C-alpha positions in Angstrom: 21.8 52.1 48.7 19.7 55.1 47.4 16.7 53.0 46.9 17.2 51.6 50.4 17.5 55.1 51.8 14.3 56.2 50.2 12.5 53.1 51.5 13.8 53.9 54.8 12.9 57.2 54.9 9.4 56.5 53.9 8.9 53.6 56.4 10.5 55.4 59.4 8.7 58.7 58.8 8.1 60.4 62.1 10.2 57.8 64.2 13.7 56.9 64.7 14.7 53.8 62.5 15.6 50.6 64.5 18.8 48.9 64.4 17.5 46.3 62.0 16.5 49.2 59.7 19.9 50.7 59.8 21.8 47.5 59.3 22.2 48.2 55.3 24.1 51.2 56.3 26.7 49.4 58.3 27.1 46.7 55.6 27.5 49.5 53.0 30.2 51.3 55.0 32.1 48.0 55.6 32.0 47.2 52.0 32.7 50.8 50.9 36.6 50.7 50.5 36.3 47.4 48.3 33.5 49.1 46.3 35.4 52.3 45.6 38.8 50.2 44.6 36.8 48.2 42.2 35.0 51.2 40.6 38.5 52.8 40.1 40.0 49.7 38.8 37.0 49.3 36.3 37.3 52.8 35.5 41.0 52.7 34.5 40.5 49.4 32.5 37.3 50.4 30.6 38.8 51.1 27.2 41.1 48.0 27.1 38.1 45.7 28.4 35.8 47.2 25.6 38.5 46.5 23.0 39.0 43.0 24.1 35.3 42.2 24.1 35.1 43.6 20.7 37.9 41.4 19.5 36.4 38.4 21.2 33.0 39.0 19.6 34.2 39.6 16.2 36.2 36.4 16.3 33.0 34.5 17.7 30.4 36.1 15.4 32.1 37.7 12.6 28.9 39.4 11.2 27.6 40.7 14.7 28.5 44.3 14.0 27.0 44.6 10.6 23.3 44.9 9.4 23.4 44.8 5.8 25.9 47.6 4.8 25.8 49.4 8.1 28.6 49.0 10.4 27.1 48.8 14.0 30.4 49.0 16.0 30.1 52.6 17.1 26.7 52.1 18.3 27.6 48.8 20.1 30.5 50.6 21.8 28.5 53.5 23.0 25.5 51.4 24.3 28.1 49.0 26.1 29.9 51.9 27.7 26.6 53.4 28.9 25.5 50.1 30.4 28.9 49.4 31.9 29.2 52.9 33.4 25.9 52.6 35.0 26.8 49.1 36.2 30.0 50.3 37.8 28.1 53.1 39.4 25.4 50.8 40.7 28.3 48.7 42.3 29.9 51.8 44.1 26.5 53.0 45.5 25.1 49.4 46.0 21.9 50.3 44.3 21.0 47.4 42.3 17.3 48.0 42.4 17.7 51.4 40.6 20.2 50.0 38.0 17.5 47.2 37.4 14.7 49.6 37.1 15.7 52.8 35.8 18.5 51.6 33.1 18.1 47.7 32.5 14.5 47.7 31.9 14.5 51.0 29.8 17.4 49.5 27.6 15.7 46.2 27.6 12.7 47.6 25.7 15.3 49.1 23.1 16.9 45.7 22.7 13.7 44.1 22.1 12.7 46.7 19.5 15.8 46.4 17.4 16.3 42.8 18.1 19.7 42.7 19.8 19.2 40.3 22.7 21.6 37.7 21.1 24.3 40.4 21.0 23.5 41.7 24.5 23.9 38.0 25.7 27.2 37.5 24.0 28.5 40.9 25.0 27.8 40.6 28.8 29.0 37.1 28.7 32.2 38.1 27.2 32.6 40.9 29.5 32.3 38.6 32.4 35.1 36.2 31.1 37.4 39.4 30.2 36.8 41.2 33.5 37.2 38.1 35.9 41.0 37.9 35.5 41.4 41.5 36.3 39.6 41.5 39.8 40.2 40.0 43.0 37.8 37.5 44.2 35.9 40.0 46.5 35.7 42.5 43.6 34.7 39.8 41.2 31.8 38.6 43.8 30.7 42.4 43.8 30.8 43.2 40.3 30.3 39.9 38.2 26.7 39.4 39.4 25.7 42.9 38.0 27.2 42.0 34.6 25.1 38.8 34.8 22.1 40.7 35.7 22.7 42.9 32.6 23.1 39.8 30.6 19.9 38.2 31.7 17.8 41.2 31.4 19.0 42.6 28.3 19.3 39.2 26.7 15.6 38.7 27.9 16.4 35.2 29.5 
């Protein structure tokens, strides 16, 4: 939404925007209530979702949160919360372009540097599986593609 507003502002400078150029606003407004409900639901469920994802990942890959003697659980939770919150915000404001460009590409470079692409792949696959049953179909149709974008970008697929 914000990216689209900036683009519209630049393209329509000095003139009125056309109906076609304004269409994204009508689409956003028509989906706002669903976006807000989904945002609020995910906000309320965040801690439980992360705990379920952690448990699933430990069962699936027992050594995933260890690097030698170092426990990486706290770092994983912090990073996952950060990406999840940015994802939910991107859903609310309907701005996947900014999410991709500003958050995911930045975090992708970190994931590559510390070689955690496999962890990212497993994490965002697990989150999709865990979150799906808690959302209505329209909510899932809005949010799960964002998690898939996270998975593909951060796992470098």
